[in-house]
C-alpha positions as CSV (number, residue, x, y, z in Angstrom):
1,X,-17.7,31.1,3.3
2,X,-15.4,32.3,6.3
3,X,-12.4,30.4,7.2
4,X,-13.3,29.5,10.5
5,X,-16.7,27.5,8.9
6,X,-14.4,25.5,7.1
7,X,-12.5,24.6,9.7
8,X,-15.3,24.1,11.6
9,X,-17.0,21.7,9.3
10,X,-13.6,19.9,8.8
11,X,-13.3,19.7,12.3
12,X,-16.9,18.0,12.3
13,X,-16.0,15.4,9.7
14,X,-13.1,14.2,11.8
15,X,-14.9,13.8,14.6
16,X,-17.4,12.1,12.9
17,X,-15.1,9.7,11.3
18,X,-13.5,9.3,14.8
19,X,-16.8,8.2,15.9
20,X,-18.8,6.3,13.6
21,X,-16.7,2.8,14.6
22,X,-18.6,0.8,17.0
23,X,-18.0,0.9,20.8
24,X,-16.3,-2.0,21.9
25,X,-16.5,-3.6,25.7
26,X,-13.4,-5.4,26.1
27,X,-13.6,-8.1,28.0
28,X,-11.0,-10.8,28.4
29,X,-12.2,-14.4,28.0
30,X,-10.4,-17.3,29.5
31,X,-11.4,-19.6,27.4
32,X,-9.3,-19.1,24.2
33,X,-5.4,-20.0,23.3
34,X,-2.7,-19.0,20.6
35,X,-3.3,-20.5,16.7
36,X,0.4,-21.4,16.9
37,X,0.9,-24.7,18.3
38,X,4.1,-25.9,15.6
39,X,7.4,-24.4,14.7
40,X,8.9,-25.6,11.5
41,X,12.5,-25.1,10.8
42,X,13.2,-25.1,6.7
43,X,16.6,-24.4,4.8
44,X,16.4,-22.7,1.6
45,X,18.1,-24.6,-0.9
46,X,19.3,-21.3,-2.6
47,X,21.6,-18.3,-1.6
48,X,20.2,-15.2,0.2
49,X,18.6,-13.0,-2.8
50,X,17.2,-15.8,-4.9
51,X,15.7,-17.0,-1.3
52,X,14.4,-13.1,-0.2
53,X,12.8,-12.8,-3.9
54,X,11.2,-16.6,-3.9
55,X,9.6,-16.0,-0.6
56,X,8.4,-12.2,-0.7
57,X,7.3,-11.8,-4.1
58,X,5.3,-12.9,-6.8
59,X,5.8,-15.8,-8.4
60,X,4.4,-18.9,-10.1
61,X,4.6,-21.2,-6.8
62,X,3.9,-18.6,-4.3
63,X,5.8,-19.6,-1.0
64,X,6.6,-17.7,2.1
65,X,7.4,-18.1,6.1
66,X,7.4,-15.9,8.4
67,X,11.3,-15.5,8.8
68,X,14.1,-15.8,6.6
69,X,17.9,-15.8,8.5
70,X,20.7,-15.0,6.2
71,X,24.6,-15.9,6.9
72,X,27.6,-13.5,6.7
73,X,29.2,-14.8,4.1
74,X,27.1,-15.7,1.5
75,X,28.1,-13.4,-1.6
76,X,24.5,-12.1,-2.2
77,X,24.1,-11.0,1.6
78,X,25.2,-7.1,1.0
79,X,24.7,-5.8,4.6
80,X,27.0,-5.4,7.3
81,X,25.8,-7.1,10.1
82,X,23.4,-10.2,10.4
83,X,20.1,-9.7,10.8
84,X,16.4,-11.8,10.7
85,X,14.1,-10.7,7.9
86,X,10.9,-10.8,8.9
87,X,8.2,-11.5,5.9
88,X,4.6,-12.1,7.7
89,X,3.6,-11.4,10.8
90,X,3.4,-14.3,13.0
91,X,-0.3,-13.8,13.5
92,X,-0.8,-14.7,9.8
93,X,-0.7,-17.6,7.9
94,X,2.9,-17.6,5.9
95,X,3.0,-20.6,2.9
96,X,5.5,-22.5,4.3
97,X,4.7,-26.1,5.2
98,X,2.7,-27.4,1.6
99,X,1.1,-30.7,2.2
100,X,2.0,-31.7,5.7
101,X,1.2,-33.9,8.9
102,X,2.5,-33.9,12.3
103,X,0.7,-36.2,14.6
104,X,-3.3,-35.9,13.8
105,X,-2.7,-32.0,12.8
106,X,-2.6,-31.8,9.0
107,X,-1.8,-28.8,6.7
108,X,0.7,-27.4,9.5
109,X,0.3,-23.6,7.4
110,X,-2.4,-22.7,9.6
111,X,-1.4,-23.4,12.9
112,X,2.6,-23.1,12.8
113,X,5.4,-20.5,12.7
114,X,7.7,-21.4,9.7
115,X,11.8,-20.2,9.8
116,X,13.4,-20.4,6.8
117,X,17.4,-20.7,7.3
118,X,19.5,-19.7,4.6
119,X,21.7,-22.7,3.1
120,X,22.0,-24.1,-0.6
121,X,22.1,-27.6,-0.4
122,X,21.0,-29.8,-2.7
123,X,19.0,-33.5,-3.3
124,X,18.5,-35.2,-6.7
125,X,17.1,-38.4,-7.2
126,X,19.4,-40.9,-9.1
127,X,17.5,-43.9,-9.2
128,X,14.6,-45.4,-11.2
129,X,11.5,-45.5,-9.7
130,X,10.4,-47.6,-12.4
131,X,13.3,-50.5,-11.9
132,X,12.9,-50.2,-7.9
133,X,10.1,-48.2,-6.8
134,X,10.7,-49.5,-2.8
135,X,14.1,-47.7,-2.1
136,X,15.3,-44.6,-1.3
137,X,17.6,-43.0,-3.8
138,X,18.3,-40.2,-3.1
139,X,22.0,-37.6,-3.8
140,X,22.4,-34.8,-1.0
141,X,25.1,-32.3,-0.7
142,X,24.3,-30.5,3.1
143,X,26.3,-27.9,3.6
144,X,26.9,-26.5,7.3
145,X,25.6,-24.0,9.1
146,X,28.1,-21.0,10.4
147,X,28.0,-20.6,14.0
148,X,26.8,-17.3,13.7
149,X,23.8,-17.5,11.4
150,X,23.0,-20.6,14.3
151,X,23.3,-18.2,17.2
152,X,20.7,-15.6,15.5
153,X,18.4,-18.8,14.6
154,X,18.8,-19.5,18.7
155,X,17.8,-15.8,19.6
156,X,15.2,-15.9,17.2
157,X,13.5,-19.3,18.4
158,X,14.2,-18.1,22.2
159,X,12.0,-14.8,21.5
160,X,9.4,-16.8,19.4
161,X,8.8,-19.5,22.5
162,X,8.3,-16.5,24.8
163,X,5.7,-15.2,22.6
164,X,4.4,-18.9,22.1
165,X,5.0,-20.7,25.4
166,X,2.2,-23.5,24.3
167,X,4.4,-24.9,21.5
168,X,5.8,-28.2,22.9
169,X,9.2,-29.3,22.6
170,X,8.0,-32.1,20.0
171,X,6.3,-29.7,18.0
172,X,9.4,-27.5,16.9
173,X,10.2,-30.0,13.9
174,X,11.9,-30.2,10.7
175,X,10.7,-29.8,7.4
176,X,11.6,-33.1,6.2
177,X,9.8,-34.4,9.6
178,X,6.2,-33.2,8.5
179,X,6.7,-33.9,4.8
180,X,9.2,-36.8,4.8
181,X,8.8,-38.0,1.5
182,X,9.2,-34.6,-0.1
183,X,11.6,-32.6,2.0
184,X,15.1,-32.8,3.4
185,X,15.4,-29.6,5.1
186,X,17.0,-28.6,7.2
187,X,19.4,-31.7,7.0
188,X,21.8,-33.5,9.2
189,X,23.7,-30.3,10.0
190,X,21.4,-28.6,11.5
191,X,22.2,-28.6,15.6
192,X,19.2,-30.4,17.2
193,X,21.2,-31.3,20.2
194,X,22.7,-28.1,20.7
195,X,19.3,-26.3,20.2
196,X,18.0,-28.8,23.0
197,X,20.7,-27.9,25.6
198,X,19.3,-24.4,24.9
199,X,15.8,-25.4,25.8
200,X,14.5,-25.8,22.3
201,X,12.8,-28.9,21.0
202,X,13.2,-32.3,22.1
203,X,16.0,-35.0,22.8
204,X,16.5,-38.6,23.8
205,X,18.0,-39.3,27.3
206,X,21.6,-41.5,26.9
207,X,20.0,-43.6,29.7
208,X,16.4,-44.2,28.3
209,X,18.8,-45.2,25.2
210,X,20.9,-47.5,26.8
211,X,17.8,-49.5,28.5
212,X,16.4,-49.7,25.3
213,X,19.6,-50.8,23.5
214,X,19.8,-53.5,25.6
215,X,15.9,-54.8,25.5
216,X,16.9,-55.0,21.2
217,X,19.1,-57.3,22.1
218,X,17.1,-59.5,23.4
219,X,14.0,-59.2,20.8
220,X,14.2,-56.8,17.6
221,X,10.3,-55.2,17.0
222,X,8.3,-55.9,13.8
223,X,8.5,-53.4,11.0
224,X,4.9,-53.0,12.0
225,X,5.7,-51.7,15.8
226,X,8.5,-49.4,14.5
227,X,6.1,-47.7,12.1
228,X,3.4,-47.7,15.1
229,X,6.3,-46.1,17.2
230,X,7.2,-43.4,14.6
231,X,3.1,-42.4,14.0
232,X,3.1,-42.3,17.8
233,X,6.0,-40.0,17.8
234,X,4.2,-37.9,15.3
235,X,6.0,-39.1,12.0
236,X,2.8,-39.2,8.9
237,X,3.9,-43.0,8.2
238,X,1.5,-46.0,6.9
239,X,1.0,-48.9,8.7
240,X,1.9,-51.2,6.1
241,X,4.2,-54.1,8.0
242,X,6.8,-53.8,5.4
243,X,10.0,-51.3,4.8
244,X,8.2,-50.1,1.9
245,X,9.2,-46.8,0.3
246,X,7.1,-44.4,2.5
247,X,8.1,-46.2,5.2
248,X,11.8,-45.6,4.6
249,X,11.4,-41.9,4.3
250,X,10.0,-41.5,7.2
251,X,13.0,-43.5,9.0
252,X,15.1,-41.3,6.7
253,X,13.2,-38.0,8.2
254,X,13.7,-39.1,11.7
255,X,17.3,-40.3,11.8
256,X,17.9,-36.9,10.0
257,X,16.7,-35.1,13.2
258,X,17.8,-37.9,15.8
259,X,20.6,-39.9,14.5
260,X,22.3,-37.6,11.7
261,X,25.5,-39.4,11.6
262,X,23.4,-42.2,9.0
263,X,20.3,-41.3,7.2
264,X,20.1,-44.2,5.0
265,X,16.1,-44.6,6.1
266,X,16.7,-48.3,6.9
267,X,15.5,-49.8,10.4
268,X,18.9,-50.6,12.9
269,X,18.8,-50.8,16.4
270,X,20.1,-47.4,17.1
271,X,17.4,-46.1,15.4
272,X,14.7,-47.8,17.2
273,X,16.2,-47.5,20.5
274,X,16.7,-44.1,20.1
275,X,12.9,-43.6,18.8
276,X,11.9,-45.7,21.8
277,X,13.7,-43.6,24.3
278,X,11.9,-40.3,22.8
279,X,8.4,-42.2,23.3
280,X,9.0,-42.7,27.1
281,X,9.8,-39.3,27.9
282,X,7.6,-37.3,25.4
283,X,4.8,-39.8,24.3
284,X,4.8,-42.0,27.3
285,X,0.7,-42.2,27.8
286,X,0.7,-42.9,23.9
287,X,3.4,-45.5,23.9
288,X,1.7,-47.1,27.0
289,X,-1.7,-47.3,25.2
290,X,-2.1,-50.4,23.1
291,X,-5.0,-49.2,21.7
292,X,-2.8,-46.6,20.0
293,X,-1.5,-48.8,17.0
294,X,-2.5,-52.1,16.7
295,X,0.1,-54.9,17.5
296,X,2.3,-52.1,19.2
297,X,4.6,-53.4,22.0
298,X,7.2,-50.8,22.5
299,X,7.6,-50.1,26.6
C-alpha cells in the first residue's frame, strides 16, 4: 500500500476519533451553586514527610486533604522555599473530615475543602473512663505556628474564598468544631482572631460580649440553654441538660476556637458571653426563634 494511503487512513482515523463524542449544547443554568460550603482547618499531628505520605499514598486508614501546608524549620521538609502542596482537586471529595457534623450537615467530606497544616501536636487520654466517665481527661501539647506558615495559610484561604464565595464565615471551622469528641486540631495556638481581621472566618464583637456578660451577672442560663446555644451556632451536642462528657467536649471545642486561654470544657460566664455574642452576630434569626431549642432563652 502506498505511503500516502496509510497517511490518508491515519488521518481518517484521527478524524473519526475526533468526531466520535456527543455534540453538546452548553446552556449555563442559573439554578446551581458550588458543592463547597465549608472549609475545615486541620493540624497533622506529624511532621511534613510523614504527613505527606499519610495523605497521599496507600495506607491501612486512607485519609487525604485538598491542601497540605508545611513550615520551613521542619527537619523533614527539604525544599528551599515554603510552598503549598495540592493533593486533591477542589472539585473532588477528599477524605479529611471523617465522622463529622456542623449544624444540620453531616459527613462534611462531601461539601468541604480540607486544609492540613503541619503541626506536631499530641493529645493522650490520661484518665480512667470507667472511674470517671463524665469528665475530659486529655493531656495535650500544642506547638505554635510559625508566622511564615500562617501567612501562607492566609494566602491560600483568600484564594479559596475567591473561588468559593458561598462559604459563610461561620462555616470556616476547626476539625475539633465538627468532631469535638474525637479531635483537638488545629488547637488553641491557631490564630482565629487574626484570620478574622483578614476577613476570614467568624469572631465576636467586644461590645456584644460585654453586653452579654452584664446580662449574665443578673442570671445565668441553665446547662440546657447553653447546650441549645451551642447547637444553634453549629456544634454537634445533645441537649441533655447536664454537663456530661459529650457536652464538655463541645464546650471545649468552642473554647479552643474562641477562648483559647482556657479550654477545660466547663461552662463559665466568659464562654457563655462569647457564645451568645456570636449567635447575636451570626445566628440571630435562629437564636430569636424560641422553637429552635426547647427552653432556650438566650438573646
